[in-house]
C-alpha positions as CSV (number, residue, x, y, z in Angstrom):
1,M,-0.1,-0.3,-0.1
2,I,2.7,2.5,0.7
3,A,4.6,1.1,-2.4
4,L,1.0,3.2,-4.1
5,V,1.2,6.0,-2.2
6,V,4.4,6.9,-2.8
7,A,4.0,6.0,-6.9
8,A,0.7,8.7,-6.7
9,L,2.8,11.2,-5.3
10,A,6.0,10.7,-7.6
11,G,3.5,11.1,-10.5
12,G,1.9,14.0,-9.3
13,V,4.9,15.8,-8.5
14,S,5.8,15.2,-12.1
15,V,3.4,18.1,-12.9
16,F,6.5,20.4,-11.4
17,A,8.5,19.3,-14.6
18,F,6.2,21.5,-17.1
19,A,5.3,24.6,-17.4
20,P,5.0,26.9,-16.0
21,F,7.4,25.6,-13.3
22,G,9.6,24.2,-15.9
23,A,11.6,22.1,-13.2
24,F,12.7,19.9,-16.4
25,P,14.8,17.4,-14.4
26,I,11.7,16.0,-12.3
27,A,10.4,14.3,-15.1
28,L,13.3,11.7,-14.8
29,A,13.1,12.0,-11.2
30,S,9.4,10.6,-11.3
31,L,9.8,8.0,-13.7
32,A,12.9,7.1,-11.6
33,V,11.1,6.3,-8.5
34,L,8.6,4.7,-10.6
35,V,11.1,2.4,-12.2
36,W,12.4,2.0,-8.7
37,L,9.6,0.6,-6.9
38,V,8.5,-1.7,-9.9
39,A,11.6,-3.2,-9.4
40,R,11.6,-3.9,-5.4
41,S,8.3,-5.0,-5.7
42,P,7.5,-8.7,-5.6
43,G,4.1,-9.5,-7.3
44,G,5.0,-9.7,-11.1
45,P,3.0,-7.7,-14.2
46,R,-0.2,-7.3,-12.0
47,R,2.1,-5.8,-9.8
48,G,4.0,-3.3,-11.9
49,F,0.5,-2.5,-13.5
50,A,-0.8,-1.3,-10.0
51,L,2.1,1.0,-9.5
52,G,2.1,2.4,-13.2
53,F,-1.8,3.2,-12.7
54,S,-0.4,4.8,-9.2
55,W,1.9,6.7,-10.5
56,G,-0.6,7.5,-13.9
57,I,-3.5,8.6,-11.2
58,G,-1.2,11.2,-9.5
59,A,-0.1,12.4,-12.9
60,F,-3.0,13.0,-14.4
61,L,-4.9,14.1,-11.5
62,A,-2.3,16.9,-11.0
63,G,-1.9,17.5,-14.5
64,V,-5.1,17.9,-16.2
65,S,-7.8,18.7,-13.3
66,W,-8.3,21.7,-15.5
67,L,-10.9,20.4,-17.4
68,Y,-13.1,19.9,-14.3
69,V,-13.6,23.8,-15.1
70,A,-15.0,23.4,-18.5
71,L,-17.6,20.8,-17.3
72,N,-19.0,22.3,-14.1
73,R,-18.2,26.4,-14.4
74,Y,-19.2,26.8,-18.5
75,G,-20.2,23.6,-19.1
76,G,-23.1,23.1,-16.4
77,V,-22.6,19.5,-15.2
78,P,-23.4,19.4,-11.6
79,M,-20.1,19.0,-8.8
80,P,-19.6,15.3,-8.3
81,I,-20.6,14.5,-11.5
82,S,-18.3,16.5,-13.3
83,A,-15.4,15.3,-10.2
84,A,-16.3,11.4,-11.2
85,L,-16.4,12.1,-15.0
86,I,-12.7,13.8,-14.2
87,V,-11.4,11.1,-12.1
88,L,-12.7,8.6,-14.6
89,F,-10.5,10.3,-17.5
90,C,-7.5,10.0,-15.2
91,A,-8.0,6.7,-14.6
92,Y,-8.2,6.1,-18.3
93,L,-5.2,7.9,-19.1
94,A,-3.4,5.9,-15.9
95,L,-4.0,2.7,-18.1
96,F,-1.1,3.6,-20.3
97,P,1.8,4.2,-18.3
98,A,0.0,1.0,-16.0
99,A,0.2,-1.0,-19.1
100,A,4.5,-0.1,-19.8
101,T,5.5,-1.0,-16.7
102,A,3.3,-4.4,-16.4
103,L,5.2,-4.9,-20.2
104,F,8.6,-4.0,-18.7
105,V,7.8,-6.3,-15.5
106,R,7.2,-9.1,-17.6
107,L,10.2,-9.0,-19.8
108,R,13.0,-7.6,-17.6
109,Q,15.9,-9.8,-17.8
110,G,19.5,-9.0,-17.7
111,G,21.5,-5.8,-16.4
112,P,20.9,-2.0,-15.9
113,F,21.5,-1.3,-19.7
114,P,18.8,-3.5,-21.7
115,Q,16.5,-3.3,-18.7
116,A,16.5,0.3,-19.2
117,A,16.0,0.0,-23.0
118,L,13.7,-2.2,-22.3
119,F,11.4,0.5,-20.3
120,A,12.1,3.2,-22.6
121,G,10.7,1.3,-25.7
122,A,7.7,0.0,-23.8
123,W,7.2,4.0,-22.4
124,V,7.3,5.3,-25.9
125,L,5.0,3.1,-27.2
126,A,2.2,3.4,-24.3
127,E,2.7,7.1,-24.9
128,W,2.3,7.0,-28.9
129,L,-0.4,5.0,-27.8
130,R,-2.4,7.4,-25.5
131,G,-1.8,10.0,-28.3
132,W,-3.6,8.0,-30.9
133,L,-6.3,6.0,-29.6
134,F,-9.4,7.3,-29.7
135,T,-8.2,10.4,-32.0
136,G,-5.8,10.7,-28.8
137,F,-4.8,12.7,-25.8
138,P,-1.2,13.2,-25.6
139,W,-1.1,15.9,-23.2
140,L,1.7,15.7,-20.7
141,A,3.6,13.2,-22.3
142,V,6.8,13.4,-20.5
143,G,8.9,14.4,-23.8
144,Y,6.8,17.9,-23.6
145,S,8.6,18.9,-20.0
146,Q,12.1,18.8,-22.2
147,T,12.0,22.4,-23.4
148,P,14.8,24.4,-23.6
149,P,17.1,24.6,-21.5
150,S,16.6,21.3,-21.1
151,P,19.9,19.7,-23.2
152,L,17.3,16.6,-24.6
153,A,15.3,19.4,-26.7
154,G,17.9,18.9,-29.2
155,F,16.3,15.5,-30.0
156,L,13.2,17.1,-30.7
157,P,13.7,17.9,-34.2
158,V,15.0,14.7,-35.0
159,I,12.8,11.8,-32.7
160,G,9.6,14.1,-31.8
161,V,8.1,14.6,-28.7
162,F,7.6,10.6,-28.0
163,G,11.2,10.1,-28.7
164,V,12.5,12.5,-26.1
165,G,10.0,11.0,-23.5
166,G,11.4,7.8,-24.3
167,L,15.0,9.1,-23.9
168,V,13.9,10.3,-20.5
169,A,12.3,6.8,-19.5
170,F,15.5,5.5,-20.5
171,A,17.8,7.7,-18.3
172,A,15.6,7.4,-15.8
173,A,15.6,3.2,-15.7
174,L,19.3,3.7,-16.0
175,V,19.4,5.8,-12.5
176,A,16.7,3.3,-10.8
177,L,18.4,0.3,-11.6
178,T,22.5,1.1,-11.9
179,P,24.1,-0.3,-8.9
180,W,25.8,2.8,-8.1
181,R,27.8,1.7,-5.5
182,V,30.0,-0.9,-8.1
183,R,32.3,0.7,-9.9
184,A,31.9,-0.6,-13.2
185,P,28.5,-0.4,-13.7
186,A,28.3,2.9,-12.2
187,L,31.1,4.3,-14.8
188,V,29.0,3.0,-17.5
189,G,25.9,4.3,-16.3
190,T,27.5,7.4,-16.1
191,A,29.1,7.0,-18.9
192,A,25.4,6.4,-21.0
193,L,24.1,9.4,-19.4
194,M,26.9,12.0,-20.1
195,V,27.0,10.7,-23.9
196,V,23.1,11.0,-24.0
197,L,22.8,14.8,-22.9
198,G,25.9,15.5,-24.5
199,I,24.6,14.4,-27.8
200,G,21.2,16.3,-27.1
201,A,23.2,19.6,-26.5
202,G,25.2,19.4,-29.5
203,L,21.8,18.9,-31.7
204,G,20.9,21.8,-30.1
205,R,23.2,24.0,-31.7
206,I,21.9,22.4,-35.3
207,A,19.6,24.9,-37.4
208,W,17.6,22.3,-39.2
209,T,15.8,25.6,-41.2
210,S,16.9,28.1,-42.6
211,P,15.2,32.0,-43.2
212,E,12.7,32.9,-46.2
213,G,11.3,35.9,-47.0
214,E,11.4,39.5,-45.9
215,P,10.5,40.1,-42.0
216,L,6.7,40.1,-41.4
217,R,4.9,42.5,-39.0
218,V,2.3,41.0,-37.3
219,A,-0.4,42.0,-34.6
220,L,-1.7,38.9,-32.7
221,V,-4.9,39.7,-30.6
222,Q,-5.7,38.7,-27.3
223,T,-9.5,39.7,-27.0
224,N,-9.9,38.5,-23.2
225,I,-14.0,37.9,-23.6
226,E,-15.2,35.8,-20.3
227,Q,-16.3,32.2,-21.4
228,G,-19.5,32.8,-19.6
229,L,-20.1,36.2,-21.6
230,K,-19.5,35.2,-24.9
231,W,-22.5,33.4,-25.8
232,E,-24.9,35.8,-24.1
233,P,-27.3,36.7,-26.9
234,G,-27.4,40.2,-25.2
235,R,-23.8,40.8,-25.3
236,L,-23.2,40.2,-29.2
237,A,-23.1,43.1,-30.9
238,E,-21.0,44.1,-27.9
239,W,-18.3,41.5,-29.1
240,L,-18.6,42.2,-32.6
241,E,-17.9,45.4,-32.2
242,V,-15.3,44.3,-30.1
243,N,-13.5,42.2,-33.0
244,A,-13.7,44.7,-35.4
245,R,-11.7,47.7,-33.6
246,L,-9.6,45.1,-32.9
247,A,-8.9,44.0,-36.4
248,R,-8.6,47.5,-37.6
249,E,-6.7,49.5,-34.9
250,H,-3.4,47.8,-35.8
251,A,-0.7,48.9,-38.3
252,A,0.9,45.7,-39.0
253,E,0.8,43.5,-42.5
254,L,-0.9,40.7,-40.9
255,V,-3.7,41.0,-37.8
256,V,-4.9,37.3,-36.3
257,L,-7.9,37.2,-33.7
258,P,-8.4,34.1,-32.3
259,E,-10.7,30.6,-32.4
260,T,-14.5,31.5,-32.8
261,T,-13.7,35.5,-31.8
262,L,-17.0,35.7,-33.5
263,P,-19.5,33.6,-31.8
264,L,-21.4,33.2,-34.7
265,V,-21.9,30.7,-37.8
266,R,-20.4,33.5,-40.4
267,E,-24.0,33.3,-42.3
268,Q,-25.6,34.4,-38.9
269,L,-22.9,37.8,-38.8
270,P,-24.7,41.1,-39.5
271,R,-25.0,42.1,-43.5
272,G,-22.0,43.5,-44.4
273,Y,-19.9,43.1,-41.3
274,L,-17.3,40.9,-42.9
275,D,-17.1,42.8,-45.9
276,E,-16.3,46.2,-43.8
277,I,-13.3,44.2,-42.2
278,A,-12.3,43.3,-45.9
279,D,-12.4,46.5,-47.5
280,E,-10.9,48.6,-44.1
281,S,-8.0,45.8,-43.9
282,A,-7.4,46.3,-48.0
283,L,-6.8,49.8,-47.8
284,A,-4.8,49.5,-45.0
285,G,-2.5,47.0,-47.0
286,R,-2.8,44.4,-44.6
287,D,-4.2,40.7,-44.0
288,V,-6.6,39.7,-41.3
289,V,-7.2,36.3,-39.9
290,L,-10.1,35.2,-37.6
291,G,-12.2,32.4,-36.2
292,V,-15.7,31.8,-36.9
293,F,-17.7,29.3,-37.4
294,A,-18.9,28.3,-41.2
295,R,-21.5,25.8,-42.1
296,D,-21.5,24.2,-45.6
297,G,-24.7,23.3,-48.0
298,A,-25.1,20.4,-46.6
299,G,-25.8,22.1,-43.0
300,H,-22.5,20.9,-41.6
301,I,-20.7,23.1,-39.0
302,Y,-17.3,23.7,-39.2
303,N,-15.0,25.7,-36.5
304,A,-12.7,27.7,-39.4
305,A,-10.4,30.4,-39.6
306,I,-11.0,32.9,-42.3
307,S,-8.3,35.8,-44.1
308,L,-9.9,38.7,-45.2
309,G,-8.3,41.5,-46.3
310,E,-5.3,42.7,-49.4
311,S,-4.6,39.2,-50.1
312,A,-7.7,36.8,-51.9
313,P,-10.0,35.3,-49.2
314,Q,-9.2,31.9,-47.7
315,Y,-10.1,29.5,-45.3
316,Y,-9.1,26.6,-43.2
317,A,-11.2,24.3,-41.2
318,K,-10.0,22.3,-38.2
319,Q,-9.3,19.0,-38.8
320,H,-8.9,17.3,-35.8
321,L,-11.8,17.6,-33.4
322,V,-12.4,17.4,-29.3
323,P,-14.6,14.4,-28.1
324,F,-16.8,15.9,-26.6
325,G,-16.5,19.6,-26.9
326,E,-16.9,19.7,-30.2
327,Y,-18.6,16.2,-31.2
328,S,-20.3,13.4,-29.7
329,P,-18.4,10.1,-29.9
330,P,-20.9,7.1,-30.0
331,F,-23.3,6.0,-27.4
332,F,-22.3,9.3,-25.2
333,G,-25.6,11.5,-26.2
334,W,-26.6,11.2,-22.3
335,F,-23.3,13.3,-21.8
336,Y,-25.1,16.1,-23.5
337,R,-28.4,15.7,-21.4
338,L,-25.6,16.7,-18.4
339,A,-23.4,19.5,-20.2
340,D,-24.3,22.6,-22.1
341,I,-22.0,23.2,-24.5
342,P,-22.5,25.7,-27.6
343,M,-21.7,24.3,-30.8
344,S,-20.7,20.6,-29.6
345,D,-22.0,18.9,-33.1
346,Q,-19.3,19.5,-35.5
347,T,-17.6,18.0,-38.6
348,R,-14.2,17.7,-39.1
349,G,-12.5,19.6,-42.0
350,P,-10.6,17.7,-44.8
351,R,-7.4,15.8,-44.2
352,S,-5.5,17.8,-46.8
353,Q,-5.8,21.9,-47.1
354,P,-3.3,24.4,-48.4
355,P,-1.4,26.4,-46.2
356,M,-2.7,30.2,-46.7
357,A,-0.5,32.7,-49.1
358,L,-0.7,35.7,-47.2
359,R,1.7,38.9,-47.4
360,G,4.2,36.5,-49.1
361,Q,4.3,33.8,-46.7
362,R,3.0,30.5,-46.8
363,I,0.6,29.8,-43.3
364,A,0.2,26.7,-42.3
365,V,-3.2,27.3,-39.9
366,N,-3.8,25.0,-36.9
367,I,-7.0,25.5,-34.4
368,C,-6.8,25.1,-30.4
369,Y,-6.3,21.2,-29.5
370,E,-4.8,20.5,-33.0
371,D,-1.3,21.9,-31.8
372,L,-0.7,18.5,-29.9
373,F,-0.5,16.3,-32.8
374,G,3.3,16.9,-34.8
375,R,2.2,14.0,-36.9
376,E,-1.0,15.8,-38.4
377,L,1.0,19.5,-38.4
378,I,3.9,18.1,-40.4
379,R,1.4,17.5,-43.2
380,S,1.9,21.6,-44.2
381,L,5.5,21.1,-44.8
382,P,7.7,22.1,-46.4
383,E,5.6,24.4,-48.0
384,A,4.4,26.5,-45.1
385,T,7.0,29.0,-44.0
386,L,5.1,29.7,-40.4
387,M,2.7,27.7,-38.3
388,L,-0.4,29.9,-36.9
389,N,-2.4,28.3,-33.9
390,L,-5.7,30.0,-33.2
391,S,-7.0,28.9,-29.3
392,N,-9.4,29.8,-27.1
393,L,-8.4,28.4,-23.6
394,A,-11.1,30.6,-22.0
395,W,-12.8,27.3,-21.1
396,Y,-10.4,26.1,-18.9
397,G,-10.3,29.3,-15.9
398,R,-7.1,30.1,-14.5
399,S,-5.3,27.2,-14.6
400,L,-2.3,25.3,-15.4
401,A,-3.9,24.8,-19.1
402,Q,-2.6,28.2,-20.6
403,P,1.5,27.7,-20.0
404,Q,1.1,23.9,-20.9
405,H,-0.2,24.6,-24.1
406,L,2.4,27.4,-24.7
407,Q,5.2,24.6,-23.9
408,I,3.1,22.4,-26.4
409,A,3.6,25.2,-29.1
410,R,7.0,25.3,-28.5
411,V,7.8,21.7,-29.2
412,R,6.1,22.1,-32.4
413,A,7.6,25.0,-33.2
414,I,11.2,23.1,-32.7
415,E,9.9,20.1,-34.5
416,T,8.8,21.8,-37.6
417,G,11.9,24.1,-37.2
418,R,9.3,26.9,-38.0
419,P,7.7,29.8,-36.2
420,M,4.8,29.3,-34.2
421,L,2.5,32.2,-33.8
422,R,-0.5,31.7,-31.6
423,S,-3.8,34.3,-30.7
424,T,-5.5,32.9,-27.8
425,N,-8.5,34.9,-26.8
426,T,-7.7,34.5,-22.6
427,G,-3.9,33.7,-23.2
428,M,-1.0,33.0,-23.9
429,T,-0.5,34.5,-27.2
430,A,3.0,34.5,-28.3
431,V,5.2,34.2,-31.3
432,I,7.7,30.9,-30.9
433,E,11.1,30.9,-32.7
434,P,11.8,27.7,-34.5
435,D,14.4,27.0,-31.5
436,G,11.5,26.5,-29.3
437,R,12.3,30.5,-27.9
438,V,9.4,32.6,-27.1
439,A,10.0,36.0,-28.6
440,G,7.0,37.4,-26.9
441,V,4.2,36.7,-25.0
442,L,1.1,38.3,-23.7
443,P,0.2,38.6,-19.9
444,Q,-2.9,36.2,-19.3
445,F,-6.5,37.4,-19.0
446,E,-5.7,41.0,-20.4
447,R,-7.1,42.4,-24.4
448,G,-4.2,43.6,-25.9
449,A,-2.0,42.5,-28.6
450,L,1.3,41.3,-29.4
451,E,3.4,43.0,-32.4
452,L,6.6,41.6,-33.7
453,D,8.4,41.3,-36.9
454,V,9.0,37.3,-37.6
455,R,10.5,35.6,-40.5
456,G,9.4,32.3,-42.7
457,Y,11.6,29.4,-42.3
458,Q,12.1,26.8,-45.4
459,G,13.4,23.1,-45.0
460,L,12.5,20.2,-43.2
461,T,13.8,18.9,-39.9
462,P,14.4,15.1,-39.3
463,Y,11.2,15.1,-37.7
464,A,9.2,16.7,-40.6
465,R,10.7,14.3,-42.9
466,W,9.7,10.8,-40.7
467,G,7.4,11.8,-38.5
468,D,6.9,9.6,-35.0
469,L,8.5,6.4,-37.7
470,V,11.8,7.2,-36.3
471,A,10.7,7.4,-32.4
472,W,8.8,3.9,-33.1
473,A,12.0,2.2,-35.1
474,L,13.9,3.1,-31.3
475,A,11.4,2.0,-29.0
476,V,11.1,-1.3,-31.3
477,L,15.0,-1.5,-31.2
478,A,15.0,-0.9,-27.9
479,L,12.4,-3.1,-26.8
480,V,14.3,-6.3,-28.9
481,T,17.3,-5.0,-26.9
482,G,15.9,-5.5,-23.7
483,T,14.4,-9.0,-24.0
484,L,17.2,-10.6,-26.1
485,P,18.7,-13.5,-24.2
486,P,22.3,-12.5,-22.8
487,R,24.0,-14.9,-24.9
488,L,22.7,-12.9,-28.0
489,R,23.4,-9.7,-26.5
490,G,27.2,-10.6,-27.0
491,R,29.6,-9.9,-24.2
492,N,28.9,-8.4,-21.1
493,T,30.5,-5.3,-20.4
494,P,32.8,-5.4,-17.5
495,G,31.1,-5.5,-14.2
496,T,27.7,-6.2,-16.2
497,E,27.1,-9.6,-14.6
498,R,28.0,-8.6,-11.0
499,A,25.4,-5.7,-11.5
500,A,22.8,-7.8,-12.6
501,A,23.2,-9.7,-9.6
502,Q,22.8,-6.3,-7.6
503,A,20.1,-5.1,-9.8
504,P,16.8,-4.1,-7.6
505,G,14.4,-6.6,-7.4
506,R,16.8,-9.2,-8.0
507,P,17.9,-12.3,-6.0
């Protein structure tokens, strides 16, 4: 029982590795505690599953419990039901680290190095599966904690966030399993850790992409319209006036307003409203991108972004929708009898949509939750020179959601080698450079605009070329390495046999 509590606490502490805290070594320490507990607990795969599940419950309750705000405060779901749904959701997410630890216990053999490789491979596959199954929820994947200044950030443009998570898992397992009082394995373990960190630091110095074209002056608008007021019919005229004013009062070449900044279907807007914004923008020599709902001829509703102004009008429809918030999964009609979520019956946009050609740049738009999925964002490359995210995280109030989402966007910028521009309703509106550096960010829950010069970029990172394939391949290789009989792995490193005999959990 004590081990389960310690595992849950270790998982809960892992939230401090992520933004806004940014203590990235805690991710390694948290997983090292988990591996240490698993290695020392008798009971086989079932016990490993229980420890991994406890770690996951702690991690996700601490890290994504802000979902409660959307359900209860803005969705109208009663407090006990909201709390129960969040616990159930976190329990579902905890199944993935539980599966990784159970597999590790079932297959582990040999010394610290092959066992660490096995744990890393199992962890990568579990996190990738969590980011894919039932459309995926990869929030708090361990690799997200390793943004700069972590030396492991250098691996992000090569093996992506799941691969970096695997490196953290490998290092954590090596720390937990190496008998540090025995000289030979201690030296081997130290050398392995230093090599990984050194390679990461070296890769971080490589500029995988290069600037293209002239600097572009952008104004990224943060409207700061409170979610509880956004859908009130009596305030609609006020919000339309606010958006029109914010679209026209900036002298930038490109002005961006956030996701669903106009809380209506496009055809319901007052006659001439968008035409006036388009005409004023064209006369001023600028383009405006803003979020609005759109409806096609068949009545399907899309969460969309449109461009107005000097360039030809262009359009993007969100492809990766949020379950429950934007569409109903099968058999969950009962949820909508409890919740009151506007525009929750949406349709996915086409899988392949060209970047917007604006002001000499080719801008790949993604909306809110879509930037969690690096494998989907790289579809726009190498054509796109800039990445643009429109978000509305007002649903989650003052919580960890905003800084965590900004950190996710930093990872996407590094993976793609492109600047990521973010225009949000309540935060965090920012410009992120291709190396993950935040060039500018607005304070949360304040109305304003971030005006900066940005450059488009060309070229491809290894991750942009291969996506998650490299991380998958390394995970499979690690699993094979960790499960091969010792005679097939070749001659043991000096001291490894003794280390294996003294490894945690071994007789």
